[in-house]
Structures are given as C-alpha cells and as structure tokens.
The first five atom37 places (N, CA, C, CB, O) and aatype in JSON, in Angstrom:
{
  "aatype": [12, 1, 10, 3, 16, 1, 19, 16, 9, 10, 0, 15, 10, 10, 16, 10, 7, 0, 13, 15, 14, 16, 13, 0, 5, 3, 15, 19, 11, 7, 3, 19, 2, 0, 0, 7, 1, 3, 16, 11, 7, 0, 0, 19, 3, 16, 7, 8, 0, 16, 11, 11, 19, 0, 1, 11, 16, 0, 8, 7, 16, 11, 19, 19, 0, 8, 11, 16, 11, 3, 7, 0, 19, 16, 0, 7, 8, 3, 19, 0, 8, 7, 16, 11, 19, 19, 0, 8, 3, 16, 0, 8, 16, 16, 6, 11, 19, 7, 3, 11, 9, 0, 7, 11, 14, 0, 14, 5, 2],
  "atom_mask": [
    [1, 1, 1, 1, 1],
    [1, 1, 1, 1, 1],
    [1, 1, 1, 1, 1],
    [1, 1, 1, 1, 1],
    [1, 1, 1, 1, 1],
    [1, 1, 1, 1, 1],
    [1, 1, 1, 1, 1],
    [1, 1, 1, 1, 1],
    [1, 1, 1, 1, 1],
    [1, 1, 1, 1, 1],
    [1, 1, 1, 1, 1],
    [1, 1, 1, 1, 1],
    [1, 1, 1, 1, 1],
    [1, 1, 1, 1, 1],
    [1, 1, 1, 1, 1],
    [1, 1, 1, 1, 1],
    [1, 1, 1, 0, 1],
    [1, 1, 1, 1, 1],
    [1, 1, 1, 1, 1],
    [1, 1, 1, 1, 1],
    [1, 1, 1, 1, 1],
    [1, 1, 1, 1, 1],
    [1, 1, 1, 1, 1],
    [1, 1, 1, 1, 1],
    [1, 1, 1, 1, 1],
    [1, 1, 1, 1, 1],
    [1, 1, 1, 1, 1],
    [1, 1, 1, 1, 1],
    [1, 1, 1, 1, 1],
    [1, 1, 1, 0, 1],
    [1, 1, 1, 1, 1],
    [1, 1, 1, 1, 1],
    [1, 1, 1, 1, 1],
    [1, 1, 1, 1, 1],
    [1, 1, 1, 1, 1],
    [1, 1, 1, 0, 1],
    [1, 1, 1, 1, 1],
    [1, 1, 1, 1, 1],
    [1, 1, 1, 1, 1],
    [1, 1, 1, 1, 1],
    [1, 1, 1, 0, 1],
    [1, 1, 1, 1, 1],
    [1, 1, 1, 1, 1],
    [1, 1, 1, 1, 1],
    [1, 1, 1, 1, 1],
    [1, 1, 1, 1, 1],
    [1, 1, 1, 0, 1],
    [1, 1, 1, 1, 1],
    [1, 1, 1, 1, 1],
    [1, 1, 1, 1, 1],
    [1, 1, 1, 1, 1],
    [1, 1, 1, 1, 1],
    [1, 1, 1, 1, 1],
    [1, 1, 1, 1, 1],
    [1, 1, 1, 1, 1],
    [1, 1, 1, 1, 1],
    [1, 1, 1, 1, 1],
    [1, 1, 1, 1, 1],
    [1, 1, 1, 1, 1],
    [1, 1, 1, 0, 1],
    [1, 1, 1, 1, 1],
    [1, 1, 1, 1, 1],
    [1, 1, 1, 1, 1],
    [1, 1, 1, 1, 1],
    [1, 1, 1, 1, 1],
    [1, 1, 1, 1, 1],
    [1, 1, 1, 1, 1],
    [1, 1, 1, 1, 1],
    [1, 1, 1, 1, 1],
    [1, 1, 1, 1, 1],
    [1, 1, 1, 0, 1],
    [1, 1, 1, 1, 1],
    [1, 1, 1, 1, 1],
    [1, 1, 1, 1, 1],
    [1, 1, 1, 1, 1],
    [1, 1, 1, 0, 1],
    [1, 1, 1, 1, 1],
    [1, 1, 1, 1, 1],
    [1, 1, 1, 1, 1],
    [1, 1, 1, 1, 1],
    [1, 1, 1, 1, 1],
    [1, 1, 1, 0, 1],
    [1, 1, 1, 1, 1],
    [1, 1, 1, 1, 1],
    [1, 1, 1, 1, 1],
    [1, 1, 1, 1, 1],
    [1, 1, 1, 1, 1],
    [1, 1, 1, 1, 1],
    [1, 1, 1, 1, 1],
    [1, 1, 1, 1, 1],
    [1, 1, 1, 1, 1],
    [1, 1, 1, 1, 1],
    [1, 1, 1, 1, 1],
    [1, 1, 1, 1, 1],
    [1, 1, 1, 1, 1],
    [1, 1, 1, 1, 1],
    [1, 1, 1, 1, 1],
    [1, 1, 1, 0, 1],
    [1, 1, 1, 1, 1],
    [1, 1, 1, 1, 1],
    [1, 1, 1, 1, 1],
    [1, 1, 1, 1, 1],
    [1, 1, 1, 0, 1],
    [1, 1, 1, 1, 1],
    [1, 1, 1, 1, 1],
    [1, 1, 1, 1, 1],
    [1, 1, 1, 1, 1],
    [1, 1, 1, 1, 1],
    [1, 1, 1, 1, 1]
  ],
  "atom_positions": [
    [[-9.45, 70.59, 21.31], [-10.51, 69.88, 21.93], [-10.6, 70.21, 23.39], [-10.35, 68.44, 21.73], [-9.6, 70.49, 24.05]],
    [[-11.76, 70.16, 23.85], [-11.92, 70.33, 25.29], [-11.6, 69.15, 26.11], [-13.25, 70.73, 25.6], [-11.57, 68.03, 25.59]],
    [[-11.36, 69.33, 27.4], [-10.99, 68.28, 28.19], [-12.05, 67.22, 28.4], [-10.57, 68.79, 29.39], [-11.75, 66.03, 28.36]],
    [[-13.28, 67.65, 28.63], [-14.3, 66.7, 28.82], [-14.74, 65.98, 27.54], [-15.43, 67.36, 29.44], [-15.35, 64.91, 27.65]],
    [[-14.45, 66.51, 26.31], [-14.53, 65.81, 25.05], [-13.47, 64.76, 25.01], [-14.39, 66.77, 23.87], [-13.76, 63.62, 24.65]],
    [[-12.29, 65.06, 25.36], [-11.14, 64.04, 25.34], [-11.49, 62.95, 26.29], [-9.72, 64.68, 25.74], [-11.31, 61.79, 25.93]],
    [[-11.95, 63.19, 27.44], [-12.22, 62.21, 28.41], [-13.35, 61.24, 27.9], [-12.61, 62.9, 29.74], [-13.31, 60.02, 28.07]],
    [[-14.34, 61.91, 27.28], [-15.44, 61.04, 26.69], [-14.97, 60.04, 25.7], [-16.48, 61.88, 26.02], [-15.3, 58.85, 25.72]],
    [[-14.11, 60.65, 24.74], [-13.54, 59.87, 23.67], [-12.66, 58.76, 24.32], [-12.7, 60.78, 22.69], [-12.77, 57.58, 23.97]],
    [[-11.85, 59.14, 25.21], [-11.0, 58.11, 25.93], [-11.79, 57.02, 26.54], [-10.2, 58.74, 27.03], [-11.48, 55.83, 26.42]],
    [[-12.86, 57.46, 27.24], [-13.66, 56.53, 28.03], [-14.44, 55.59, 26.92], [-14.73, 57.37, 29.07], [-14.64, 54.39, 27.12]],
    [[-14.82, 56.21, 25.82], [-15.56, 55.28, 24.76], [-14.43, 54.36, 24.29], [-16.27, 56.15, 23.41], [-14.73, 53.17, 24.17]],
    [[-13.25, 54.72, 24.03], [-12.28, 53.82, 23.44], [-11.91, 52.71, 24.32], [-11.08, 54.53, 23.06], [-11.73, 51.57, 23.9]],
    [[-11.8, 53.06, 25.59], [-11.49, 52.05, 26.65], [-12.68, 51.04, 26.74], [-11.24, 52.76, 28.08], [-12.48, 49.83, 26.84]],
    [[-13.84, 51.56, 26.69], [-15.04, 50.66, 26.88], [-15.04, 49.81, 25.69], [-16.43, 51.43, 27.03], [-15.11, 48.6, 25.9]],
    [[-14.98, 50.23, 24.43], [-14.99, 49.44, 23.26], [-13.87, 48.37, 23.23], [-14.89, 50.33, 22.09], [-14.06, 47.2, 22.89]],
    [[-12.64, 48.94, 23.63], [-11.61, 48.14, 23.63], [-11.73, 46.91, 24.63], [0.0, 0.0, 0.0], [-11.22, 45.82, 24.36]],
    [[-12.36, 47.14, 25.72], [-12.61, 46.0, 26.78], [-13.58, 45.01, 26.26], [-13.19, 46.56, 28.17], [-13.47, 43.84, 26.63]],
    [[-14.52, 45.35, 25.41], [-15.47, 44.48, 24.85], [-15.01, 43.75, 23.57], [-16.68, 45.23, 24.59], [-15.51, 42.67, 23.27]],
    [[-14.11, 44.31, 22.85], [-13.69, 43.67, 21.58], [-13.09, 42.4, 21.75], [-12.78, 44.47, 20.85], [-13.48, 41.5, 21.01]],
    [[-12.11, 42.16, 22.66], [-11.56, 40.83, 22.85], [-12.65, 39.76, 23.26], [-10.45, 40.9, 23.94], [-12.52, 38.59, 22.9]],
    [[-13.72, 40.18, 23.99], [-14.7, 39.2, 24.33], [-15.5, 38.81, 23.15], [-15.57, 39.69, 25.41], [-15.85, 37.64, 23.03]],
    [[-15.85, 39.79, 22.21], [-16.56, 39.45, 21.0], [-15.74, 38.54, 20.09], [-16.95, 40.69, 20.27], [-16.26, 37.61, 19.46]],
    [[-14.42, 38.86, 20.04], [-13.47, 38.09, 19.21], [-13.41, 36.72, 19.8], [-12.05, 38.75, 19.16], [-13.41, 35.72, 19.07]],
    [[-13.34, 36.64, 21.21], [-13.15, 35.31, 21.79], [-14.39, 34.48, 21.57], [-12.84, 35.4, 23.29], [-14.23, 33.28, 21.34]],
    [[-15.61, 35.01, 21.61], [-16.87, 34.28, 21.36], [-16.84, 33.79, 19.94], [-18.13, 35.19, 21.62], [-17.24, 32.65, 19.67]],
    [[-16.37, 34.61, 19.01], [-16.34, 34.2, 17.58], [-15.35, 33.06, 17.3], [-15.96, 35.41, 16.7], [-15.65, 32.16, 16.52]],
    [[-14.22, 33.1, 17.92], [-13.26, 32.04, 17.87], [-13.79, 30.73, 18.53], [-11.98, 32.49, 18.53], [-13.57, 29.62, 18.03]],
    [[-14.47, 30.91, 19.66], [-14.9, 29.75, 20.4], [-16.08, 29.12, 19.58], [-15.33, 30.14, 21.89], [-16.2, 27.9, 19.58]],
    [[-16.89, 29.86, 18.94], [-17.95, 29.32, 18.04], [-17.28, 28.66, 16.8], [0.0, 0.0, 0.0], [-17.76, 27.63, 16.34]],
    [[-16.24, 29.22, 16.28], [-15.63, 28.53, 15.16], [-14.94, 27.25, 15.57], [-14.66, 29.42, 14.48], [-14.9, 26.29, 14.8]],
    [[-14.42, 27.23, 16.73], [-13.68, 25.94, 17.15], [-14.85, 24.89, 17.44], [-12.67, 26.18, 18.57], [-14.67, 23.71, 17.15]],
    [[-15.94, 25.3, 17.95], [-17.12, 24.34, 18.21], [-17.6, 23.84, 16.89], [-18.34, 25.04, 18.99], [-17.74, 22.63, 16.72]],
    [[-17.86, 24.73, 15.93], [-18.27, 24.35, 14.51], [-17.29, 23.39, 13.96], [-18.37, 25.6, 13.55], [-17.68, 22.33, 13.46]],
    [[-16.1, 23.68, 14.02], [-15.01, 22.69, 13.42], [-15.09, 21.41, 14.16], [-13.48, 23.25, 13.52], [-14.93, 20.37, 13.52]],
    [[-15.33, 21.36, 15.46], [-15.39, 20.09, 16.15], [-16.59, 19.26, 15.73], [0.0, 0.0, 0.0], [-16.51, 18.04, 15.63]],
    [[-17.67, 19.93, 15.48], [-18.89, 19.27, 15.02], [-18.76, 18.71, 13.65], [-20.03, 20.21, 15.04], [-19.22, 17.62, 13.33]],
    [[-18.07, 19.54, 12.82], [-17.79, 19.12, 11.31], [-16.83, 17.86, 11.44], [-17.01, 20.43, 10.34], [-17.07, 16.85, 10.77]],
    [[-15.86, 17.94, 12.22], [-14.94, 16.77, 12.35], [-15.64, 15.52, 12.87], [-13.79, 17.11, 13.28], [-15.43, 14.41, 12.37]],
    [[-16.47, 15.71, 13.88], [-17.26, 14.57, 14.38], [-18.13, 13.97, 13.25], [-18.17, 15.03, 15.59], [-18.19, 12.75, 13.08]],
    [[-18.76, 14.79, 12.54], [-19.73, 14.35, 11.46], [-18.93, 13.62, 10.38], [0.0, 0.0, 0.0], [-19.37, 12.58, 9.89]],
    [[-17.81, 14.12, 10.0], [-17.01, 13.56, 8.95], [-16.49, 12.15, 9.54], [-15.78, 14.6, 8.54], [-16.41, 11.19, 8.77]],
    [[-16.18, 12.03, 10.76], [-15.72, 10.75, 11.38], [-16.85, 9.81, 11.35], [-15.2, 10.92, 12.85], [-16.62, 8.69, 10.92]],
    [[-18.04, 10.1, 11.73], [-19.27, 9.25, 11.72], [-19.53, 8.78, 10.25], [-20.55, 10.08, 12.3], [-19.86, 7.62, 10.0]],
    [[-19.38, 9.71, 9.32], [-19.73, 9.31, 7.94], [-18.67, 8.3, 7.51], [-19.79, 10.56, 6.94], [-19.04, 7.29, 6.91]],
    [[-17.42, 8.48, 7.77], [-16.4, 7.55, 7.43], [-16.67, 6.3, 7.99], [-15.14, 7.98, 7.83], [-16.65, 5.3, 7.26]],
    [[-16.95, 6.21, 9.42], [-17.35, 4.92, 10.0], [-18.39, 4.1, 9.32], [0.0, 0.0, 0.0], [-18.28, 2.89, 9.12]],
    [[-19.49, 4.9, 8.96], [-20.6, 4.31, 8.29], [-20.15, 3.64, 6.91], [-21.69, 5.4, 8.05], [-20.48, 2.49, 6.6]],
    [[-19.43, 4.39, 6.2], [-18.9, 3.99, 4.88], [-17.98, 2.77, 5.06], [-18.12, 5.2, 4.19], [-18.07, 1.83, 4.27]],
    [[-17.16, 2.75, 6.01], [-16.23, 1.62, 6.31], [-17.02, 0.32, 6.63], [-15.3, 1.98, 7.52], [-16.71, -0.74, 6.09]],
    [[-18.0, 0.43, 7.49], [-18.8, -0.56, 7.87], [-19.61, -1.23, 6.66], [-19.66, -0.02, 8.89], [-19.73, -2.44, 6.51]],
    [[-20.13, -0.27, 5.85], [-20.84, -0.77, 4.63], [-19.89, -1.53, 3.7], [-21.49, 0.43, 3.86], [-20.29, -2.54, 3.12]],
    [[-18.6, -1.03, 3.54], [-17.73, -1.75, 2.61], [-17.33, -3.05, 3.24], [-16.49, -0.92, 2.24], [-17.23, -4.06, 2.54]],
    [[-17.08, -3.07, 4.56], [-16.72, -4.26, 5.21], [-17.81, -5.44, 5.02], [-16.52, -3.92, 6.68], [-17.5, -6.61, 4.78]],
    [[-19.07, -4.98, 5.15], [-20.23, -5.94, 5.0], [-20.32, -6.46, 3.54], [-21.61, -5.23, 5.42], [-20.68, -7.62, 3.35]],
    [[-20.03, -5.7, 2.57], [-20.03, -6.12, 1.22], [-18.88, -7.04, 0.89], [-20.01, -4.95, 0.35], [-19.0, -8.01, 0.14]],
    [[-17.73, -6.67, 1.51], [-16.51, -7.56, 1.32], [-16.85, -9.0, 2.0], [-15.14, -6.86, 2.04], [-16.62, -10.05, 1.4]],
    [[-17.35, -8.93, 3.18], [-17.68, -10.2, 3.81], [-18.6, -11.06, 3.01], [-18.27, -9.98, 5.11], [-18.41, -12.27, 2.88]],
    [[-19.65, -10.38, 2.46], [-20.69, -11.12, 1.69], [-19.96, -11.66, 0.45], [-21.96, -10.18, 1.29], [-20.15, -12.82, 0.11]],
    [[-19.2, -10.91, -0.2], [-18.43, -11.36, -1.44], [-17.55, -12.49, -1.08], [0.0, 0.0, 0.0], [-17.54, -13.47, -1.84]],
    [[-16.84, -12.48, -0.04], [-15.99, -13.54, 0.33], [-16.75, -14.76, 0.59], [-15.21, -13.18, 1.48], [-16.28, -15.83, 0.2]],
    [[-17.92, -14.73, 1.22], [-18.78, -15.96, 1.43], [-19.2, -16.5, 0.14], [-20.03, -15.67, 2.29], [-19.16, -17.71, -0.06]],
    [[-19.63, -15.65, -0.8], [-20.07, -16.08, -2.13], [-18.92, -16.83, -2.93], [-20.55, -14.81, -2.94], [-19.09, -17.88, -3.55]],
    [[-17.75, -16.17, -2.82], [-16.59, -16.82, -3.57], [-16.24, -18.15, -2.91], [-15.28, -15.88, -3.59], [-15.84, -19.09, -3.59]],
    [[-16.39, -18.23, -1.59], [-16.01, -19.48, -0.89], [-17.11, -20.62, -1.29], [-15.96, -19.22, 0.79], [-16.75, -21.77, -1.52]],
    [[-18.32, -20.28, -1.36], [-19.37, -21.2, -1.72], [-19.02, -21.7, -3.28], [-20.89, -20.44, -1.58], [-18.93, -22.9, -3.57]],
    [[-18.84, -20.7, -4.15], [-18.55, -21.05, -5.51], [-17.37, -21.92, -5.6], [-18.35, -19.87, -6.32], [-17.41, -22.88, -6.37]],
    [[-16.29, -21.66, -4.85], [-15.07, -22.46, -4.91], [-15.39, -23.86, -4.43], [-13.95, -21.82, -4.05], [-14.96, -24.83, -5.04]],
    [[-16.12, -23.97, -3.36], [-16.47, -25.3, -2.89], [-17.35, -26.06, -3.93], [-17.2, -25.2, -1.54], [-17.11, -27.23, -4.23]],
    [[-18.35, -25.37, -4.44], [-19.18, -26.05, -5.49], [-18.34, -26.52, -6.65], [-20.27, -25.11, -6.02], [-18.49, -27.64, -7.14]],
    [[-17.45, -25.65, -7.09], [-16.54, -26.01, -8.19], [-15.64, -27.16, -7.84], [0.0, 0.0, 0.0], [-15.41, -28.04, -8.67]],
    [[-15.14, -27.16, -6.64], [-14.33, -28.4, -6.23], [-15.16, -29.64, -6.13], [-13.65, -28.2, -4.87], [-14.66, -30.72, -6.41]],
    [[-16.43, -29.54, -5.76], [-17.19, -30.79, -5.62], [-17.47, -31.23, -7.1], [-18.57, -30.58, -4.74], [-17.36, -32.42, -7.4]],
    [[-17.81, -30.35, -7.95], [-18.15, -30.64, -9.45], [-16.86, -31.26, -10.01], [-18.59, -29.23, -10.34], [-16.96, -32.29, -10.67]],
    [[-15.72, -30.72, -9.81], [-14.49, -31.24, -10.32], [-14.18, -32.68, -9.8], [-13.38, -30.29, -9.96], [-13.68, -33.55, -10.51]],
    [[-14.52, -32.84, -8.52], [-14.34, -34.18, -7.91], [-15.28, -35.22, -8.5], [0.0, 0.0, 0.0], [-14.9, -36.39, -8.66]],
    [[-16.48, -34.81, -8.82], [-17.39, -35.75, -9.43], [-16.93, -36.04, -10.95], [-18.88, -35.15, -9.35], [-16.99, -37.18, -11.42]],
    [[-16.5, -34.98, -11.64], [-15.92, -35.26, -12.97], [-14.78, -36.1, -12.99], [-15.57, -34.09, -13.62], [-14.64, -36.94, -13.88]],
    [[-13.86, -35.92, -12.0], [-12.61, -36.86, -11.95], [-13.02, -38.2, -11.59], [-11.52, -36.41, -10.91], [-12.42, -39.15, -12.09]],
    [[-14.0, -38.37, -10.76], [-14.42, -39.75, -10.34], [-15.03, -40.42, -11.52], [-15.45, -39.72, -9.14], [-14.68, -41.57, -11.8]],
    [[-15.89, -39.8, -12.22], [-16.57, -40.35, -13.45], [-15.45, -40.72, -14.46], [-17.62, -39.26, -14.12], [-15.44, -41.83, -14.98]],
    [[-14.57, -39.84, -14.71], [-13.46, -40.13, -15.72], [-12.66, -41.31, -15.28], [0.0, 0.0, 0.0], [-12.28, -42.14, -16.11]],
    [[-12.4, -41.42, -14.03], [-11.63, -42.55, -13.45], [-12.43, -43.88, -13.68], [-11.37, -42.3, -11.86], [-11.83, -44.88, -14.08]],
    [[-13.7, -43.89, -13.46], [-14.51, -45.06, -13.72], [-14.58, -45.44, -15.26], [-15.93, -44.8, -13.17], [-14.56, -46.61, -15.64]],
    [[-14.67, -44.42, -16.04], [-14.7, -44.75, -17.46], [-13.38, -45.33, -17.93], [-15.04, -43.53, -18.28], [-13.37, -46.32, -18.67]],
    [[-12.23, -44.72, -17.51], [-10.9, -45.15, -17.78], [-10.69, -46.6, -17.29], [-9.89, -44.2, -17.13], [-10.15, -47.45, -17.99]],
    [[-11.15, -46.85, -16.04], [-10.94, -48.16, -15.46], [-11.76, -49.23, -16.25], [-11.33, -48.14, -13.96], [-11.26, -50.31, -16.57]],
    [[-12.99, -48.88, -16.53], [-13.79, -49.78, -17.39], [-13.2, -50.02, -18.75], [-15.15, -49.22, -17.56], [-13.16, -51.17, -19.19]],
    [[-12.7, -48.94, -19.48], [-11.98, -49.21, -20.73], [-10.82, -49.99, -20.61], [-11.61, -48.06, -21.35], [-10.55, -50.81, -21.48]],
    [[-10.04, -49.81, -19.52], [-8.84, -50.54, -19.31], [-9.13, -52.01, -19.03], [-8.07, -49.93, -18.19], [-8.42, -52.89, -19.51]],
    [[-10.18, -52.26, -18.24], [-10.57, -53.64, -17.93], [-11.04, -54.34, -19.21], [-11.67, -53.67, -16.86], [-10.69, -55.5, -19.43]],
    [[-11.78, -53.69, -20.01], [-12.28, -54.18, -21.29], [-11.11, -54.46, -22.21], [-13.25, -53.18, -21.94], [-11.06, -55.55, -22.78]],
    [[-10.22, -53.59, -22.37], [-9.02, -53.78, -23.24], [-8.22, -54.91, -22.77], [-8.14, -52.53, -23.28], [-7.77, -55.72, -23.59]],
    [[-8.0, -55.04, -21.48], [-7.18, -56.07, -20.88], [-7.92, -57.52, -21.13], [-6.97, -55.73, -19.26], [-7.27, -58.54, -21.37]],
    [[-9.18, -57.5, -21.05], [-9.89, -58.66, -21.39], [-9.78, -59.19, -22.87], [-11.24, -58.39, -21.09], [-9.72, -60.38, -23.18]],
    [[-9.76, -58.11, -23.72], [-9.66, -58.43, -25.14], [-8.24, -59.04, -25.4], [-9.93, -57.12, -26.04], [-8.13, -60.05, -26.09]],
    [[-7.13, -58.39, -24.83], [-5.79, -58.81, -25.02], [-5.58, -60.23, -24.41], [-4.83, -57.78, -24.4], [-4.89, -61.08, -24.97]],
    [[-6.19, -60.43, -23.28], [-6.19, -61.92, -22.72], [-6.79, -62.87, -23.6], [0.0, 0.0, 0.0], [-6.29, -63.99, -23.73]],
    [[-7.92, -62.5, -24.25], [-8.49, -63.41, -25.15], [-7.79, -63.66, -26.38], [-9.72, -63.02, -25.45], [-7.89, -64.76, -26.92]],
    [[-7.05, -62.68, -26.92], [-6.13, -62.85, -28.07], [-5.09, -63.7, -27.71], [-5.56, -61.6, -28.56], [-4.77, -64.59, -28.5]],
    [[-4.42, -63.57, -26.51], [-3.37, -64.43, -26.12], [-3.84, -65.91, -25.98], [-2.77, -63.92, -24.84], [-3.11, -66.83, -26.36]],
    [[-5.06, -66.12, -25.44], [-5.66, -67.4, -25.18], [-6.04, -67.96, -26.55], [-6.9, -67.28, -24.22], [-6.2, -69.18, -26.62]],
    [[-6.19, -67.25, -27.57], [-6.66, -67.71, -28.9], [-8.13, -67.73, -29.06], [0.0, 0.0, 0.0], [-8.63, -68.38, -29.99]],
    [[-8.9, -67.04, -28.2], [-10.29, -66.94, -28.41], [-10.7, -66.02, -29.51], [-10.92, -66.55, -27.21], [-9.99, -65.04, -29.73]],
    [[-11.81, -66.25, -30.23], [-12.18, -65.36, -31.24], [-12.86, -64.06, -30.65], [-13.1, -66.08, -32.21], [-13.54, -64.04, -29.62]],
    [[-12.57, -62.99, -31.46], [-13.15, -61.68, -30.93], [-14.6, -61.78, -31.05], [-12.64, -60.4, -31.7], [-15.12, -62.37, -32.0]],
    [[-15.33, -61.17, -30.04], [-16.73, -61.06, -30.12], [-17.26, -60.23, -31.24], [-17.22, -60.56, -28.92], [-16.69, -59.2, -31.59]],
    [[-18.38, -60.71, -31.81], [-19.02, -59.91, -32.93], [-20.02, -58.92, -32.43], [-19.72, -60.83, -33.92], [-21.08, -59.28, -31.91]],
    [[-19.69, -57.74, -32.6], [-20.69, -56.64, -32.11], [-21.61, -56.18, -33.17], [-19.95, -55.4, -31.59], [-22.45, -55.32, -32.93]]
  ]
}
C-alpha cells in the first residue's frame, strides 16, 4: 500500500475512534434516563395503589366499627328486655309463693 493510502486509513480510524465513545456515551446516558423515568413511573403507580388500598381499608374499618356498635346496642336492648322479663316472672312467682304460705287461694285464670 502506498503511504498516502495508509495515512488516509489511519486518519479515518482515528476519526471514527474519537466519535465512537461519544455515540456510546449518548446511548448509555439515554438508557439511564429512560430507566430513571421508568422507575419514577413505577413508584408513582405504587403510591397510587397504596393510597387506594388505604382508603378502602379505612372505609372498611369504619363500617365494621359502626356494625359492632349497632350490634352492641342491640345486644344491650335484648339483655335489658330479658332482665325485665325475668324480674317480672320472679316477682310474680314470689307473690304466688307468698300467697301459698299465707294460705290464700290461687287466682283462677
């Protein structure tokens, strides 16, 4: 090969070699930026999903609390009614026993 051909080839290789890292660097920089955007998007999506689940959990907790309260109130009313019935029955039975002891005749129903 002739000298000027060798110089031309060498100059071409040096020129291409000087630009190659720049192209590779731009490609890597773009990949890093894209990965950062993807990570940010995933974090935002996770945050939205977490917020949605937290709202549903809070609502469910409120519903359960209200139902528990309502159940406790109903149970309290039932116990109060049952206590009144038992007290009335006890008083009536005590009255009947007292009448028997006193010798009074049983009422005819």
